[in-house]
N, C-alpha and C positions, 0 to 999 in steps of 0.2 A: 504494500499500500504506500503510494507516494503522497506525502503531505506537502502543502504549500508552506512558504516561510512563515506566514501568519499563523497557520495551524500549529507549526512547530513552536512558535512563541507562546501560543495559548497553552499548549501542553506543558511547557516549561514553567509558566506562571502558576498553573493549577498544581503542578508537582511541588512547587516551592511554597505556595500560600493556601492551597486548598484545605478544607472546602472554602470556595470563594464564589461570590455572586457574579452573574454575567455583567452587571453594571460596573462592578469593581474591575473586572478584566478589561472592559472597554476603557475605563479611565486610565489604567496602566498602559494601554496601547494607544492612548489619545485617539480613540475611535468612538463612534456611536454604537449603542447596543444593537440597533437595527443592522449595522454593517457587519457585526460579528455573528448575527443569528444563523446564517447558513453554515459558517465554519463550526460553530458549536453543535449544530444539528448533525453535521457529518461526523464529528469526533464522537458524539454520543451514540449515533446509530452504528458506528463501526465498532463500538465497545471499548474504545480507548478512554473515554470519560464516562462518568455516571453523574446523574443530577437528581437532587432531592428538593422538593418544594420547601421554601423558607430556609434552606440550608445552603444550596448552591452547587457548584460543580466540584468534583473531586476525581482524582486519578483512579481508574479501575484496577490498576496493578497489572494489567495485561500489556505485553509488548505487541507491536503491530504484527509480528510474525505469528504470535499465538492467536491473534484474532483471525488471521487468514487460515491457520490450521484448524481452528474451530469451525470456520465456514466450510472448509473442505470436508470435514468430518460430518457435516450436516447434509451434504449433497449426496443423494442416492443415485446409483447406477441407472435406475429407471428413468430419471429425469434428463439424462444426457445421452443415453444409448441411441444408436442409429439402427436402421433396417439391416437385418443380416443378409449377407449374400451367400446363398446356399447352392449346392449341386447335389444331384442324386448319387447314391452309392453305386448306381449302375452306369454312371457316365464314365467316359474314358478321359485319360490325362489330357489329350488334345482339346476336348471340350472344356476342361477346367482351365487350361491356358487361355483359351479364347474368352471365357467368362471373366477371368481375372483381368484381362486386358480391356474388355468392354466396360466393366464396372469400375475399373481403376482402383482396385483394392489389393492389399498384400496378403490377405488371408481369406480362404473359402471354408465354409462349414459343410461337411458332408452329412447328409441326412437320409434316413430311410422313410418309408411310408408313414404319414402322419406328422412329418417334420421333426422326428426324433433324432437327436444327435448321434452320429456314428463315429465321426472323426473330424479332424482339422487338417487342412492342407495349406502349406505356406508357399510363398514365392520361392524360398530356398529349396523346398521339396520338389517343386516343378522344374526348377533350374537344374538340380542334381539329376533328375530323371531324364530330362531332354538331352543333357550332355553325356549321359551314359550310353547313348546309342540305342535306346529302346524304341520300339514302334509305338509311339504314344497314341496313335489312332486305334490301337487294339488293347492297350494296357489300362485296366480299370483303376480308378483313383483309389479304391480301397487297398490296393497293393502298396501304394506309396504314402498314404495318409498316416497321421498319428492318431491312434485310437485310445479309448479308455483302457486302463486307468491312468494313462499318461497325459491326459488332457488337463489344461489349467482352465478353470471355469469361474464365472461370476454369476450373481443372481441380481434381480431387480432391487432387492432389499439391501444389498451390500453397499457400503459407502464407496464413493469414487476413490477416496484415499487408499482404502484397502485393496481395491482392484488395481490401482496404479502401482502399488507395491508388488503385486503379483506379476504385472507386465515387466517391471524392472528386474525382479528376481529371476524370472524364467526367460528373459530376453526374447519376448515375442512381440508381434506388432498389434495383435488384437486378441480379445477374449470373447468366446461365445457367452451370451447372456441366456441363462436357462432357468426353467422352472420344472419341478417334478410333476409328473402326471401319472395317474393310475391306469394301468392297461387292463384289457379284458381278461387276461389270464391271472390277474391278481398281482402281477409284478409292477415295478415302476420304471418309467422312462424319463428322459430329459428332453423337454421340448425347447427348441431354439426360438427365443422371443426377441433377440436383439444382438447387437455387436457393440463392444466397447473397444475403441482403438486409441492409439496415441493421438490421433487427430481430434477425437472427442474430448480428450483431456486437455489438449492445447486450446481448443475452442472455449472450454470452461474457464481456463485461466485468463483468456482474453476478455471474456464477458465479466469475470470478477473484477478485472482491472478497470474496465469501462464503467462498472457500477460505482467505483470509487471516484 
């Protein structure tokens, strides 16, 4: 969170003299209370300052980085996920390459009937296969995909912060967003309901920055 010089001065005054009224802060900066009102609102809404009626403003004790961390921990994957790009378990590697190119993504999710997750295939998987001299027009994607239990997953209810940690730890470009569904035979499957990629996370950071 980038603060203006005036907002930095307000924080310093409140840290040194708080609790302090808005009128007193304005006097110390030789400004009007109305001029300071937007700055005080931003600092209060961001969590850096707190205000109490008839008491005034005081420092919340939070750093600006902690405020951003708390915001990230409050954002759920469901609110930032994008539409999943999927291919059938019956398709061939050639079709997967074409789909990845057309959709401009780095990861495809392989599904079986009902949209249930079977595996994940990355740009690296396809590159390795095509360079290996295979006949990609006859090679099924299920031969080269990564399948359970080696898949890294996220859910709509997980925080973006936790999902981002998974992306970094496992060095992948995107995670399938899944939810458990009950099948007719009594077992459970994972339905693909979205995609969380590095682009989604970057977009979130940009939006948070614009919000401040």
